[in-house]
C-alpha positions, 0 to 999 in steps of 0.5 A, a space after each residue: 545463092 542470094 547476096 543476103 545468104 552469102 553475107 550471113 555465111 561469110 567467114 567474117 560473120 561466122 567469126 562473130 559467134 566465137 565469143 558466144 561459143 567460148 562462153 557456152 563451152 566454158 560455162 555450160 559444157 565445161 561444168 557438165 564434163 567436170 561433173 562426170 570427172 568428179 564422179 570418179 574421185 574421192 574428194 572432200 572439197 577444194 581444200 583437200 586433195 582428190 583421189 581417183 577411185 574409178 567407179 567406186 562411187 557408183 557402187 556406193 550410191 546404188 547400194 545406199 538406201 537414201 539414194 533409192 528413197 531420193 529417186 522414189 521421192 523425186 519421181 513421186 514429186 514430178 509424177 504428181 506435180 506436173 500432171 496436176 499443174 499443167 491442166 489447172 494452169 491451162 484452165 486458169 489461163 483460158 479463163 483469163 483470156 475470156 476477160 472476166 471481171 477483174 481479170 487484170 487483178 487476177 493476172 497479178 494475183 496468179 503471177 505473184 507466187 512465182 515472184 516470191 523468193 524461195 526464202 520468203 516462200 519457206 517462211 510463209 509456209 513454215 508458219 502456215 504448216 507448223 503445228 500451231 499454224 494456219 492449216 491446223 487452226 482452220 481444221 480445228 476451227 471447223 471441228 476437224 481436230 483429228 486431221 491436224 498434224 505437224 505437216 512438215 514433221 510427219 513422214 506421211 505428209 512432209 513430201 505431199 506438203 512440199 508438192 502442194 507448195 510447188 503447185 502453189 508457186 507454179 500454177 498461177 505463174 504458168 496460167 499467166 503464160 498460157 493466157 498470153 499464148 491463148 490471147 494470140 489465137 485467131 478470134 474468128 475460130 473461137 467465134 465460129 465454134 460458139 456460133 456452132 453451139 460449142 460450150 466453153 469446155 469443148 472450146 477450151 479442150 477441143 479447139 484451143 488446147 490442140 492449137 497451143 499443143 507445142 506451147 503446152 509441151 514446152 511449158 510442161 518440160 520447163 516446169 518438169 525441169 524446174 520441179 526436178 532440179 530446184 527442189 533442194 532450196 525449199 527442202 533445205 529451208 523446211 524439212 532438211 530431207 526429213 523426217 528420216 528420208 521421207 522428203 529427200 529428193 535427188 536435188 537435195 541429196 546432191 546438195 547434202 552430200 556435196 556441202 554438208 557431208 563433203 562427199 563430192 564424188 557421191 554427189 556428182 554421181 547423183 547429179 549424173 543420175 539427176 541429169 539422165 532422169 531429166 533428159 528421160 523425163 523431157 523425152 517422155 513428156 514430148 512423146 506423150 503430148 505428141 502421141 495425144 496430138 496425133 490421136 486428136 487428129 
């Protein structure tokens, strides 16, 4: 064993990791374990005395139609948003790497929606999607009055509207990240493909895409988790889960049960389901992209 390796694995050096391990245990593992414990309690909040009720909360959750609606809406949300977002973001990112006219300005414009706060995003789209807002005004202006509706108050359009906002916020931001990764590809590989007569679409999907497959998988997982776990804030601002339960997702249901209805046990059971769904989704994304990578070989 080399002298450098011996030093790295010496007890004195390993002791330096203790503060970070304690931090991880207290602020990551601790809350995760607490979620499972609280799921077994009847508890209205910090000012109330908790009561242990075992698995009763699980039965209440799985018998609740609102929970089933939330599961359905969450699955629909990620099943539409991620397959649309990642390919579009990749294509925009590849376009940026070709350095079209004004590509620096385009990069800023693409990245900007991801920098806008959730509250500001909510205010923007509350105006855009209101009955007298921008979308309906545009539809009426081109003679499509019958298409105008209260987008956030209609059960058939509330969830699609939220998905559209997710795409607006995520595509450009992800495209800039793809552009940064694609810019590091060997230029001679692209040039060789161009000399062989390959068109832009062929180069993009048959050459560039396989070379950044690991990065695609990582961004797909991140966007999946972001969409699944952080939808509550936007729903709270725009629809509050309605009309009815048409836009209630698991993320919002955790918030609503914990803070609005003061049912912490119920909310943490939903939180456990949300966690399991997130883990399952990451494994699925990994398996799908790994499978397509092996097929391409």
